[in-house]
C-alpha positions as CSV (number, residue, x, y, z in Angstrom):
1,M,143.3,144.9,303.2
2,R,144.0,144.1,299.7
3,S,142.8,141.0,298.1
4,I,145.1,139.3,295.7
5,L,143.3,137.7,292.9
6,R,145.0,134.8,291.4
7,I,144.1,133.4,288.2
8,R,144.8,129.7,288.1
9,R,145.1,127.7,284.9
10,P,143.6,124.3,284.9
11,R,146.0,121.7,286.1
12,H,146.1,119.7,283.0
13,L,147.6,122.6,280.9
14,S,150.6,123.2,283.1
15,D,151.4,119.5,284.0
16,T,154.7,118.5,282.5
17,R,155.0,115.1,284.1
18,G,155.9,112.4,281.5
19,T,157.4,114.8,279.0
20,A,160.9,113.3,279.4
21,A,159.6,109.8,278.7
22,I,157.8,111.0,275.5
23,E,161.0,112.8,274.4
24,F,163.1,109.7,275.1
25,A,160.6,107.5,273.1
26,I,160.9,109.8,270.1
27,L,164.7,110.2,270.2
28,S,165.8,106.7,271.2
29,P,165.4,105.1,267.7
30,I,167.5,107.9,266.2
31,L,170.2,107.5,268.8
32,L,170.1,103.7,268.4
33,A,170.6,104.1,264.6
34,L,173.5,106.4,265.2
35,L,175.1,104.0,267.7
36,L,174.7,101.0,265.4
37,G,176.3,103.0,262.5
38,V,179.3,104.0,264.7
39,V,179.8,100.4,265.9
40,D,179.5,99.0,262.3
41,L,182.1,101.6,261.2
42,G,184.4,100.6,264.0
43,F,184.1,96.9,263.1
44,G,184.9,97.8,259.5
45,L,188.0,99.8,260.4
46,Y,189.2,97.0,262.7
47,A,188.8,94.5,259.9
48,A,190.7,96.8,257.6
49,I,193.6,97.0,260.1
50,Q,193.6,93.2,260.4
51,A,193.8,92.8,256.6
52,Q,196.8,95.2,256.5
53,S,198.5,93.5,259.5
54,A,198.2,90.1,257.7
55,A,199.8,91.4,254.6
56,E,202.7,92.8,256.6
57,A,203.0,89.5,258.5
58,G,203.4,87.8,255.1
59,A,206.1,90.3,254.1
60,L,207.9,89.7,257.4
61,Y,207.8,86.0,256.8
62,A,209.4,86.6,253.3
63,A,212.1,88.8,254.8
64,K,213.1,86.1,257.3
65,H,212.6,82.9,255.2
66,G,213.0,84.1,251.6
67,W,210.7,83.3,248.7
68,N,208.2,80.6,249.6
69,S,204.8,81.2,248.3
70,A,203.1,78.6,250.4
71,G,204.8,79.7,253.6
72,I,204.0,83.4,252.9
73,S,200.4,82.5,252.3
74,A,200.2,80.5,255.5
75,A,201.7,83.5,257.4
76,V,199.0,85.8,256.0
77,V,196.1,83.4,256.8
78,G,197.4,82.7,260.3
79,A,198.5,86.2,261.3
80,T,195.4,87.7,262.9
81,G,193.1,84.8,263.6
82,A,190.3,86.4,261.6
83,S,188.1,83.8,259.9
84,G,187.9,84.4,256.2
85,M,191.4,85.9,255.9
86,A,193.0,84.9,252.6
87,A,196.3,85.6,250.8
88,S,194.5,86.8,247.7
89,P,195.9,87.4,245.1
90,A,198.8,85.0,245.7
91,P,202.2,86.4,246.7
92,T,204.4,87.4,243.7
93,L,208.1,87.6,243.3
94,F,209.4,90.2,241.0
95,C,212.6,92.2,240.1
96,G,212.6,95.9,240.2
97,C,214.5,99.1,240.6
98,P,213.8,102.0,242.9
99,S,212.2,105.0,241.2
100,A,210.7,108.2,242.2
101,S,207.2,106.7,242.1
102,G,208.0,103.5,243.9
103,I,209.5,100.3,242.4
104,A,209.8,100.0,238.7
105,T,209.3,96.3,237.6
106,I,211.9,95.1,235.2
107,V,213.3,91.8,233.9
108,C,215.6,90.2,236.4
109,T,218.5,90.0,233.9
110,S,218.4,93.8,233.2
111,T,220.3,96.4,235.1
112,C,218.9,99.5,236.9
113,T,220.1,103.1,236.3
114,G,223.7,103.4,237.1
115,G,224.4,99.8,236.2
116,V,223.1,98.4,239.5
117,Q,221.5,95.0,239.7
118,P,217.8,94.9,240.3
119,G,216.5,93.8,243.6
120,E,214.1,91.0,244.3
121,Y,210.8,92.0,245.8
122,V,207.9,90.1,247.2
123,Q,204.4,91.6,247.0
124,V,202.0,90.2,249.6
125,N,198.2,90.7,249.4
126,S,195.5,89.9,251.8
127,S,191.7,90.0,251.7
128,L,189.0,89.7,254.3
129,A,185.3,89.8,253.8
130,R,183.7,92.6,256.0
131,L,180.9,91.5,258.2
132,S,178.3,94.1,258.9
133,I,175.8,94.3,261.7
134,L,173.5,96.4,259.5
135,S,172.1,95.2,256.2
136,D,172.9,98.4,254.4
137,P,174.5,101.0,256.6
138,G,175.0,103.6,253.8
139,L,178.5,104.3,255.0
140,G,180.2,103.3,251.7
141,L,182.5,100.7,253.2
142,A,183.9,98.0,250.9
143,T,182.5,94.5,251.3
144,T,186.0,93.0,250.8
145,L,188.8,94.7,252.7
146,T,192.4,94.3,251.4
147,G,195.9,94.8,252.5
148,E,199.1,95.0,250.5
149,S,202.8,95.0,251.5
150,T,205.9,94.9,249.3
151,I,209.4,94.1,250.6
152,R,212.8,93.6,249.1
153,I,214.3,90.2,250.0
154,Q,217.6,90.5,248.0
């Protein structure tokens, strides 16, 4: 009969119980920091969408009701229900002609190329302070989010 000689290592060298708990304890702060960064970025993007939606709501008000600075500002502030939303800078009425780069601002009594009368446009702006759950996330997000919309009313 052959005898099989087994060499056994001491139990404390091959014991792996508790390894997962140690790895979790090491990695959980890193994962938590990543999660907070993603959540903060999501809140920032949502606030930016709210600011743009508020500016578009002000432009829609101008399209329906014509030039009324106070009414447009009220439409911007009340559009999303976000606290801190402001119509800043205030809505402006200007005359302009379409051009390749957008709307060229001109004096209302002038004429556009081809002898066409200039259109009346309203520019609506909104601003919203971004609230952050992290003191300095290092994501490079603006502290004040803005929206802008321009619409022809005549």
